[in-house]
C-alpha positions in Angstrom: -0.1 0.1 -0.1 2.9 2.6 1.0 5.3 1.2 -2.2 2.5 2.2 -4.5 2.6 6.2 -3.0 6.4 6.3 -3.4 8.9 6.9 -6.2 10.8 3.8 -7.6 14.3 5.2 -5.3 12.4 4.8 -2.0 12.5 1.1 -0.7 9.4 0.4 1.2 8.3 -2.8 3.4 5.3 -3.3 5.2 3.4 -6.2 7.2 -0.1 -6.7 7.9 -2.2 -8.7 10.2 -0.6 -10.7 12.9 3.3 -10.1 11.6 2.6 -6.4 12.0 1.9 -7.6 16.1 4.9 -10.4 16.8 8.1 -9.0 18.5 11.3 -8.9 16.6 14.5 -9.7 17.7 16.1 -5.9 18.9 19.4 -4.5 18.7 20.7 -3.8 22.6 20.4 -0.1 22.1 16.7 -0.3 20.7 15.8 -2.8 23.2 16.4 -0.3 26.0 14.5 2.2 24.6 11.1 -0.1 25.4 12.5 -2.0 28.3 9.2 -0.5 30.1 7.4 -0.2 27.8 4.0 -2.6 28.0 3.9 -5.3 25.5 2.2 -4.0 22.6 4.3 -0.9 22.3 7.5 -3.2 22.5 5.6 -5.4 19.7 5.0 -2.5 17.5 8.6 -1.0 17.9 9.9 -4.1 17.0 8.0 -5.0 13.9 8.4 -1.6 11.9 12.3 -2.0 12.4 12.3 -5.2 11.1 10.7 -3.7 8.0 13.4 -0.9 8.5 16.0 -3.7 7.9 14.4 -5.4 5.6 14.5 -1.5 3.7 17.7 -1.5 4.3 18.6 -4.6 2.9 16.9 -3.8 -0.1 18.9 -0.5 -0.6 22.5 -2.4 -0.5 23.0 -1.3 3.5 23.7 -3.7 6.1 21.0 -3.7 8.6 21.5 -1.8 11.7 19.8 -0.2 15.1 17.3 2.5 14.5 17.3 4.7 17.7 15.2 7.4 18.6 16.2 11.0 18.4 15.2 14.3 19.0 11.5 14.1 19.3 11.5 10.5 19.1 12.2 10.7 15.2 14.0 7.8 14.2 17.9 8.3 13.6 18.9 6.8 10.5 22.6 5.4 9.0 24.4 8.1 7.2 23.2 8.4 3.6 19.6 7.5 4.2 16.6 8.9 5.4 13.1 7.6 6.1 10.0 7.1 7.7 8.0 5.0 9.8 4.5 4.5 10.8 2.5 1.9 12.7 -0.9 1.2 14.0 -3.4 -1.6 14.5 -2.4 -4.8 12.6 0.0 -2.3 10.4 3.5 -1.6 10.0 5.8 -0.2 7.4 9.1 1.5 6.8 10.2 3.4 4.2 14.0 4.2 3.0 16.2 5.8 0.2 19.5 7.4 -0.1 20.0 11.0 0.9 21.3 11.6 -2.6 17.6 10.7 -4.1 15.7 12.3 -2.1 15.8 14.9 0.6 13.5 13.7 3.0 9.7 11.5 3.1 7.3 10.9 5.7 4.5 8.0 5.7 1.6 7.2 7.5 -1.5 4.7 8.0 -4.6 4.7 9.8 -7.1 2.5 10.6 -9.9 3.7 7.9 -12.5 4.8 10.5 -13.7 8.4 11.5 -11.5 10.7 13.9 -13.0 10.3 17.2 -15.9 12.9 18.3 -13.7 16.5 18.5 -10.7 15.8 17.2 -11.5 17.0 13.8 -11.9 20.8 15.2 -8.3 20.8 16.7 -6.3 19.3 14.0 -7.9 20.4 10.6 -7.8 24.3 9.8 -11.5 26.2 8.5 -10.3 26.2 4.8 -9.7 22.3 5.6 -12.7 21.5 6.5 -14.9 23.3 4.1 -13.0 21.2 1.9 -13.4 18.1 3.6 -17.1 18.7 3.3 -17.3 18.9 -0.5 -15.2 15.8 -0.5 -17.8 13.9 1.9 -20.4 14.9 0.0 -18.9 13.4 -3.4 -17.4 10.5 -1.9 -19.0 9.3 1.5 -18.0 6.2 1.7 -14.5 7.5 2.6 -13.5 9.2 6.1 -12.0 12.2 4.8 -11.2 13.4 8.0 -8.6 10.6 9.4 -7.0 10.7 5.8 -6.2 14.4 6.4 -5.0 13.7 9.7 -2.8 11.1 7.9 -1.4 13.2 5.7 -0.5 15.7 8.3 1.6 13.5 10.2 3.3 12.3 6.8 3.8 16.4 6.7 5.5 16.2 10.0 7.7 13.6 9.3 9.1 15.0 6.2 9.4 18.6 7.9 11.3 17.3 11.0 14.5 16.2 9.8 14.7 19.4 7.5 14.0 21.7 10.3 14.5 19.9 13.8 11.2 22.1 14.2 8.1 21.1 15.7 4.9 21.3 13.2 1.9 22.2 14.6 -1.3 20.7 12.6 -2.8 24.2 12.0 0.5 25.4 10.4 0.2 23.2 7.4 -3.0 23.7 4.9 -3.7 20.5 3.2 -5.6 19.6 -0.4 -6.6 16.3 -0.8 -7.0 15.5 -4.9 -9.1 12.2 -5.7 -8.2 10.4 -9.0 -10.5 8.6 -11.3 -11.2 4.9 -10.1 -12.7 2.4 -8.3 -10.6 2.8 -5.2 -10.1 5.8 -3.3 -6.7 7.3 -4.1 -4.9 10.8 -5.3 -2.6 13.1 -4.8 -2.0 15.9 -2.1 -0.6 19.5 -1.7 0.3 20.4 1.8 0.9 24.3 1.5 2.9 25.4 5.1 1.8 28.5 6.4 5.4 28.9 8.2 8.4 29.9 6.8 9.5 26.3 4.8 12.8 24.6 5.3 15.7 25.4 3.0 16.6 22.4 0.8 19.6 23.1 -1.3 19.9 27.0 -0.7 15.8 27.2 -1.8 13.1 27.8 0.7 10.2 25.4 0.1 6.9 26.7 1.0 4.4 23.2 -0.1 5.0 19.7 0.2 3.5 17.2 -2.2 2.9 13.3 -2.1 0.0 11.1 -2.4 -2.8 9.2 -0.6 -4.7 5.5 -1.0 -7.4 4.0 0.7 -7.5 0.3 0.7 -7.6 -3.2 2.9 -9.5 -1.3 5.8 -6.3 1.5 6.2 -5.8 5.1 4.9 -2.3 5.5 3.9 -0.6 8.7 2.4 3.2 9.7 1.7 5.0 13.2 1.3 8.3 13.3 -0.4 10.7 16.2 -0.8 13.2 15.9 -3.5 16.5 18.0 -4.2 15.9 21.0 -6.0 
């Protein structure tokens, strides 16, 4: 699901169902990070890192630990950029050589509505207006949860470039559906704060893709080099 949203240069690995909640071996420095975590958290933590190591192998990079850096962001081996996501019954990792992309972010969410009251705290009025139109056109998609997923992907692509927090209200997301039986399309995130400098150029928007399928909402944002 994630792989179809990403350029060919990105190696993506995902797990569904029981495989996504099975505890996988960890390096000692990884195990130390979840030593006091509940079993569910340890399983998610280890499964998504198993995905990351398979993605490393696809890139010809020896499997290595993935520890957490500032604000919990994964610290990737030198020369790689990537992103990870996990939710109930699903996890995925996507990696690419830093020479091919400046940054990327992926996210997956259950295809279900956001909990009551959450949309008002994470969606801009402009997004809520566009959401109403999308719901009228295709009511079988939980657009509010999809917008939330995209904002997560935007943040995951943003943080490695800036080292700063990005609030939900600091990016205005537009989803553009494409024709087809299965819901999918493109996305554009207009940054409402000064964007990151990439190759000497200030970026004020991120772009990517989204999809709905297998009971999941998936999104991906890629930041190319200028």
